N, C-alpha and C positions, 0 to 999 in steps of 0.2 A: 324596899324588899322586892326582889325580882325573881322571876322564874326563868331559868335558862333552858333552852331546848337542846336536845342532843340530836346528832345526825343518825340516820338509819344504819342498821347492821347489814353488811354486805358479805356475801360468800366470795371466797377467793376464786379467781380464774387462773388458768394456766399461764405462767409467765411467758411473755412473748419475746422472741429473739430480737435483739437490737442490731443496729447496723454498724456497730463498732468493728473496725477492721475490714469492712466491706467497701467496695467501690460504689460511690454514689453518683449515678448518671446525672442527677439534677444539678450537680456542681459544675457540669460541663455544658449546660444549656447556654444558648445565647442570652445576653442580658435582657433582651426584649421579652423572653419567656419567663423571666423571674418575677415579673409583676412589679407594680409600684409599691413602695413601702419605705418607711423610715429606716435608714441604715444604722448599723451598730447597736441595735436593740437586742440582738442575739436571742430572739424568742422563737426561732424556727420558721417553718413554712407550712402552708396548707394548700392542698390540691382539691379542686372540685370541678364538676361539669355544670354548665348553665345553659338552659335553652328556654324558649317561650313557645307554648302550645297555643296557636292562634284559634283553633276551633273551640277550645274550652277556656281561653283567656287565663291560662295558668303559667306562672313562672316556676319551672321545674329545676330544683337544685339537688345535685347528688354530691355529697361530701365524700371524697375518696380517701384521703389520708393526710397525716401531718408528719413532718420530719424534723429531727433535731430540736425537739422541745426542751426547755430548761428543766432540770431536776428540781422538784419542789419538796421532795420527801427526803428523810435522812438516809434511806436506802439507796439514794442515787437515781431514783426514778420518779415518775409522776403517775397519777391515775386520771388521765385526761378524758374529757368529753367536750362537745361543742354545742353551743346554743346559737340559733340563727333567728333573725326576725327582720322585718322590713321597716325602714325608717320612712317618714318621721313618726308614725302613729304607734308602732310596736304592738298592735292589737293581737296579732297572731304570732306565736312563738313555738319553735320546735327545738328538740334536744336529742342528741345522739345517745347511744349507750355509753356507759363508762368502761374504759379499757384499763385493766389493772397493770401496774408495774411496767410501763413502757414509755419511751421517749419518741417512738415512731409508730403511733397507732394507725391501724387500717380500719376505716369506718364503713365505707360502701353503703351508705344510707341515703335514701331519696325522700325529699320533702317538696310539697307544692303549695304555692301561695296564689290565691285568686287575685289577679290584678288586671283591670281593663287596660287595653293597649294605649289608650290616650293618657293614662296616668303613669305609664312606665318610665317616662323621661324624668319625672319628679321623685322617683323612689330610689332608695339605696338599700343594699343588702348588707346586713351587719352580722359578722361572725364573732363570737366570743369563745375563746378556748379556756377551759377551767381545769383545775386540778381538784378532784374530789377528795374531801377529808372527812373521815368518819366522825371525828370528835369536835370539829369546829367548822366555821364558815369556809366554804370552798374558796380556793385562791384563784384569782384571775391571772392566767398565764399571759394572755395578750389578745389582741383583736384585729379584725380586718374589716374595712368598709369598702364595698364595691359599688361604684356609681356607673353612670352611662349604661344602664341596663338595656336601653333601647338598642344599643349596638349588638348585644348578644342575641336579640330576637332575629337577626339576619343570618345567624349561623345555624349549623346542624346540631350543635351542642355535644359533639363527640370528641372534641379536643380538650384535654385537661387544662385548666387554668391554674397557674401557680401564683400565690401571693405571699409576701413576707408578713409574718405575724408581728405586729408592733406592740410595744408595751403600752398598757392603758391603765387608767386609774380604776380602782376598785369600785364596782357598782353597788348601789344599795341592794340589800338582800331582796330578791324578787320572789316572794312566797305565793303570790296569786291574790285573787279577789273573791269575796263571797257576797252573794246577793240573797237577801232575805227581807221579809216584811214583818212588822210588828203591829199587833192589833190588841187593844185593851177594852174590855167590857166592864165598866165600873160597877154596874148593878149586879152582875154575876161574879165580879172579882176574879176575872179570868184573863190571862195574857196568852196570846197565841203568837209564837214565832214560827213563821213558815219559811223553811229553808228552800230556796228556789234552785239556785245553781252556783257553781264556782267555776272560775276560769283561770288558766295559766298557773295551775298549782305547781309547786316545786316537786320535781321527780325524786322519789325516795328509793326506787328500786333500780337495779342494774339494767332492767329492760327499758328504762327511760320513762316509766310510768309510775303511778301510785295506786293504792287501793283505798280511796278516801271515804270517810264518813264524818259526820258533824256531831259534836257533843256540846250541849248547852247546859250550863250550871247556874242555878239560881243562888245568888249571894246576898246575905243580909247581915249587917254588922260584923263583917269579917268571917262569917260562917257559911259553908256550903250547905244548903238545905235540900235541894233536889237537883237531879240531873236527868236529861232526856237525850236520846240518840236517834240519828237517822239510820237508814239501811246503808250497807257498804256497796260502793260502786267499784267494780274490778277494772284494773288496767286502763286508767284514764286520768288525764290532767284537767279535764273539763266536764265534771260530773253534773248531771241534772237530777234533782231530788223531788221537788214539789211535795215536801212532807211537812206536816204541822207538828210542832212541839208545844204542848199546852202546860201552863203553870197556873195554879190557883193562888191568887194574891189579893187579899182584901184591899179595898179602895184606900183605907186609912194607912196602909203600909206601902203603897206603890212608890212613894218618894224615897223609901228607905232601902230599896233593893236595887240590884243590878244583875246583869246576865253576862257571863263570860262564855263566849262561843269559840270553840277550838275545832279546827279541821285536823283530823287524825288520819294517819296511814295505818291500815290494818295489817298485821303480820301474824300469820297462822302459826309460826314457830316461835319467834321471839316476842318481845313486848311491843305494843303499838307505839308509834312515834308521833309527836306533834309536828304538823306541817307549819301551822301558823294559827294565830288567834286574834280576836278582837273583843271589845267590851262595849256594852250599851247600858246606860243608866244616867241618873242625875249627876253622879260624880265622875262619870267617864270623861275622856278627853275628846275634843274636836268632833268628828263625825258621829261618834258614839253618843255623845251628849245631845247633839242636834237631832239625831234620829229618835231618841227617847222623848225629847221635848215635842217633836212633831206628832208622835204617837199620843202623848197626853193631850195635846191640843185638838186632836181629831179622834175622839172616842168612837169605838165601833167601826172604824175605818182602817183597813190595812194600809200601812205606810211602808213603801218599799225603798230600800237604799242599797247601794254597793259599799262594801267596806274592804279596805286594804288590809291584808293579813300582816301581822308583825310577829317578831320572834319572842319578844318579852312584853310583859305587862307589869306595871307598878300597882300593887294591890296589897290588901291586908287580910288575907284569908288564912285563918288559923287551923282549919281542918285540913289535914294532910290528904291530898287526893292527887289525881293525875294532872290536874291543871291548877292546883292551888299553889300559893306562894308560901314559903317557909321562912320564919324569922330565926336569926341566930340567937335571940333571947327568948326565954320562955314566954308563951302567949299569956295574955291576961285571962282572968277567970271568964268562962263563957257567960255572955249576957243572958238575961232571962228571955225565953222564947217570945218573939213578937208576932209570929205568924202561925195561925192554925193551918198546918200543911196537910193536905189530903193525901 
């Protein structure tokens, strides 16, 4: 039984004018200006400015526009946006705004990566062009990898660079990571989940940001017993919380419970959307089970871990809630209460 997440609700933007029937100067550029790329992929082109600021050791990237993108939607258009990050570590990621119903988006957005000059030769800049989809996972249109970044440090950065967008394999959904600690006091029967921060969250708004908060639900025998929430952080993909969420759990029941933690995007008009989630407990998988075991092995000591957010969780929660899983068959009779919940 799985819980599927839906994508956020976006407002329509004014339809942009395409270049059909217009003269395209880029088609008459010398071949040297077209950039290196795989031929015949028919994924369009992207233009950007690139320079290196020696005084601040910043690689400055300005994404200008894209041309002749393939249509991914039934209306003959796409809703494109661009993600960029540095290889090989991908620690810092940026994303442009979404442009609705166009194959020739104009971005004009600038981003900066902190890179020491002596590391520039080993880095590569990765562009991924996506088509936003409201009801399913976003489609990868294509990608561009730019190497030899040291060569760009010698220029002024005022000459647009053109690269062919080559077809790429779909990447695993990158929803971000959540950092929190768990601490259990057996004598008091109290579990404290301290939400510290999140990084590289998926952008849920057209602005390229989200309004994230964290919701933790205490689960026992397939029933949601209690939930706690953090505050909302506006317009950010890297929120810092440092907020404690406390649950009262008697020591004799600690092995029977788990906690589902969901990062949500707040929407003041529509319904709040789930960005991603994770689960900790004795019956959780992988890192969730390891984190729980480390907490139980170190009572009264906060144990801090990072967790990769996922789209779905396999669980057996019979209480219908924002992050509960629903079964196609009727749920079994509710079990007798095991925990005295304060």
